[in-house]
C-alpha positions in Angstrom: 12.5 -50.4 55.5 11.8 -50.8 51.8 9.6 -48.7 49.6 5.9 -48.6 50.1 3.4 -49.8 47.5 -0.4 -50.0 47.2 -2.7 -51.8 44.8 -5.3 -49.8 42.8 -7.9 -50.1 45.6 -5.5 -48.5 48.1 -4.6 -51.8 49.9 -1.0 -51.6 51.3 1.3 -54.1 49.7 4.6 -53.2 51.3 5.7 -56.8 51.9 5.6 -60.0 50.0 6.1 -63.7 50.9 9.3 -64.9 49.3 9.8 -68.3 47.6 11.3 -69.5 50.9 8.1 -68.5 52.8 9.8 -65.6 54.5 8.3 -62.1 54.3 10.4 -59.6 52.4 10.1 -56.0 51.1 8.1 -55.6 47.9 10.3 -54.7 44.9 9.8 -52.9 41.7 9.7 -56.3 40.0 6.8 -57.3 42.2 5.1 -54.0 41.4 5.3 -54.6 37.7 3.7 -58.0 38.0 0.9 -56.7 40.2 0.4 -53.2 38.8 1.1 -51.6 42.2 1.3 -47.9 42.8 4.3 -46.3 44.4 3.7 -44.3 47.6 4.0 -40.5 47.7 7.1 -40.9 49.9 8.6 -43.3 47.4 8.2 -40.7 44.7 9.6 -38.0 47.0 12.6 -40.3 47.6 14.0 -39.1 44.2 14.5 -35.6 45.6 17.9 -34.7 47.0 17.6 -33.5 50.7 20.9 -31.7 51.5 19.9 -31.0 55.1 19.3 -34.7 55.7 22.5 -35.7 53.9 24.5 -33.3 56.0 22.9 -34.6 59.2 23.8 -38.2 58.2 27.4 -37.2 57.4 27.7 -35.5 60.7 26.4 -38.6 62.6 28.9 -40.9 60.9 31.7 -38.4 61.6 30.8 -38.2 65.3 30.6 -42.0 65.6 34.0 -42.4 63.9 35.5 -40.0 66.4 33.9 -41.5 69.6 33.6 -45.2 68.9 36.5 -47.2 70.5 38.5 -49.3 68.0 39.1 -53.0 68.5 42.7 -54.2 68.2 43.4 -55.7 64.8 39.9 -55.0 63.6 39.7 -54.8 59.8 38.8 -51.3 58.4 35.6 -52.7 56.7 34.4 -54.2 60.0 35.2 -50.9 61.9 33.3 -49.0 59.2 30.2 -51.2 59.6 30.3 -50.6 63.4 30.5 -46.9 62.8 27.4 -47.0 60.6 25.4 -49.0 63.1 26.4 -46.8 66.0 25.8 -43.6 64.0 22.1 -44.3 63.5 21.2 -46.4 66.5 19.5 -43.4 68.1 17.6 -42.5 65.0 16.1 -46.0 64.9 14.8 -45.6 68.5 13.4 -42.2 67.6 11.6 -43.6 64.5 10.1 -46.3 66.7 8.8 -43.7 69.2 7.4 -41.7 66.3 5.5 -44.7 65.0 4.1 -45.4 68.5 2.9 -41.8 68.8 1.3 -42.0 65.4 -0.5 -45.1 66.5 -1.7 -43.4 69.7 -3.1 -40.5 67.7 -4.9 -42.9 65.3 -6.5 -44.6 68.4 -7.6 -41.2 69.7 -9.1 -39.9 66.5 -10.8 -43.3 65.7 -12.0 -44.0 69.2 -13.6 -42.5 72.3 -11.1 -39.8 73.0 -12.8 -38.9 76.4 -12.5 -42.5 77.6 -8.9 -42.8 76.3 -8.0 -39.6 78.2 -9.3 -41.2 81.4 -7.0 -44.2 80.9 -9.7 -46.7 80.0 -7.6 -47.7 77.0 -3.8 -48.0 77.0 -1.7 -45.6 74.9 2.0 -46.1 74.5 2.7 -42.3 75.0 -0.4 -41.1 76.8 0.5 -37.6 77.8 2.2 -36.7 74.6 -0.5 -38.1 72.4 -3.4 -36.6 74.3 -1.8 -33.2 74.4 -1.1 -33.4 70.6 -4.7 -34.4 70.0 -6.0 -31.4 72.0 -3.6 -29.1 70.1 -4.8 -30.3 66.7 -8.5 -30.2 67.7 -8.1 -26.7 69.1 -6.2 -25.5 66.0 -8.7 -26.9 63.6 -11.8 -26.2 65.7 -13.2 -29.7 65.1 -12.5 -33.3 66.0 -14.4 -35.4 63.5 -11.6 -36.4 61.2 -11.0 -39.4 59.0 -7.8 -41.1 60.3 -5.2 -43.2 58.3 -7.2 -43.4 55.0 -5.4 -44.7 51.9 -5.9 -43.0 48.6 -4.9 -43.6 45.1 -4.4 -41.2 42.2 -4.9 -41.9 38.5 -1.6 -40.2 38.0 -0.1 -43.5 39.3 0.7 -43.0 43.0 -0.9 -43.8 46.4 -0.5 -43.1 50.1 -2.0 -43.0 53.6 -3.2 -39.7 55.0 -2.8 -39.1 58.8 -6.0 -37.0 59.0 -8.4 -35.4 56.7 -11.8 -33.7 56.9 -14.3 -32.3 54.4 -16.4 -29.6 55.9 -18.9 -27.3 54.3 -16.2 -24.7 53.4 -12.5 -24.5 53.1 -12.1 -23.0 56.6 -13.1 -26.3 58.2 -11.7 -28.7 55.7 -8.2 -30.2 56.2 -5.6 -32.5 54.9 -3.1 -33.1 57.8 0.2 -34.8 58.3 2.1 -35.0 61.6 5.8 -35.4 62.2 7.5 -36.4 65.5 10.9 -34.9 66.2 12.9 -33.2 68.9 11.7 -29.6 69.1 13.3 -26.7 70.8 11.1 -24.2 72.6 12.2 -21.5 70.2 11.3 -23.4 67.1 8.6 -22.1 64.8 6.5 -23.9 62.1 8.4 -22.1 59.3 11.7 -23.3 60.7 10.6 -26.9 60.8 8.7 -27.1 57.5 10.3 -28.1 54.2 8.9 -27.9 50.6 8.7 -31.7 50.2 6.3 -31.8 53.2 3.9 -29.5 51.2 4.4 -31.7 48.1 3.4 -34.7 50.2 0.2 -33.0 51.5 -0.7 -31.6 48.1 -0.3 -35.1 46.6 -2.7 -36.5 49.2 -5.1 -33.7 48.7 -5.2 -34.2 45.0 -5.8 -37.9 45.4 -8.7 -37.2 47.7 -10.4 -35.1 45.0 -11.5 -31.5 45.3 -7.9 -30.3 45.2 -7.5 -26.9 46.8 -10.7 -27.1 48.8 -8.9 -28.0 52.1 -6.3 -26.4 54.3 -3.0 -28.3 54.3 -1.3 -28.4 57.7 1.8 -30.1 59.2 1.9 -30.6 62.9 5.3 -31.2 64.5 5.1 -33.1 67.8 7.9 -33.2 70.3 8.8 -36.8 71.3 9.4 -36.1 75.0 7.5 -32.9 76.1 3.7 -33.2 76.2 2.0 -30.2 74.6 5.1 -29.0 72.7 3.5 -29.0 69.2 4.1 -26.6 66.3 1.7 -26.1 63.4 2.7 -25.0 59.9 -0.1 -24.2 57.5 0.7 -23.9 53.8 -0.7 -21.1 51.7 -2.8 -21.8 48.5 0.0 -20.4 46.3 2.6 -22.7 48.0 0.3 -25.7 47.6 -0.2 -25.1 43.8 3.5 -24.5 43.3 4.6 -27.7 45.2 2.0 -29.9 43.5 3.2 -28.7 40.1 6.7 -29.9 41.2 5.2 -33.2 42.4 3.5 -33.8 39.1 6.9 -33.5 37.4 8.4 -35.9 39.9 5.8 -38.5 39.2 6.6 -38.4 35.5 10.3 -38.4 36.2 10.0 -41.4 38.5 7.9 -43.3 35.9 10.3 -42.5 33.1 13.3 -43.4 35.3 11.9 -46.8 36.3 10.2 -47.3 32.9 7.1 -48.3 34.8 3.7 -46.7 34.3 1.1 -48.2 36.7 -1.7 -46.2 35.1 -0.8 -47.6 31.6 0.3 -44.2 30.4 3.5 -44.7 28.5 3.7 -41.3 26.9 
């Protein structure tokens, strides 16, 4: 999957029609022509993630040790097979994660009671309904805005899983959920990384009223209904991580020599 882009109104522009009529990923060249904003996740892509890099290296190593060789197979061909085999499972997991996200969007946008009764089809019914109940119980409310796109004058955009503006901070939220394989012994602190706070803080800033909402990541197990872990970020962590994100935006703009807000300073 390529990088994500949005126009100044928040409309997703992740793909373009090529000269041959075939859809392709939007490029930086396209973005320059159309004044598109990079997504928050695109900006965060500039940050090194050692844990992720180590995991990828381990998957490749394991694949190289277990994948049978084909007689007279060229090294380059074997290397390509190793790479495909190493991440085949992660592609399946990513697809399941996208499906659970779609289920939760259906629940928060629709008639949750009717969906619970099976009147509308969910791809992962038990997991999605249990996660919905956990989030509603944790937050003490259910009237969220789901999957809203936002843009910032700083020159970035993105789509927020859930947010809510209540009459005070205690019942106002900016929320992102992640699907993964969770152990029963895992805690929110163990699952949460600083870039996740940066992502939420960036969304919260783009919404306006920065700091007036609670920022929470919900980690949802892909296979066990009800196994959900919440991690809520403190106000000090939010300010610290957003300060880092501001610098990342400027770095990204200088590195690409592209300033979608017109700020070339």
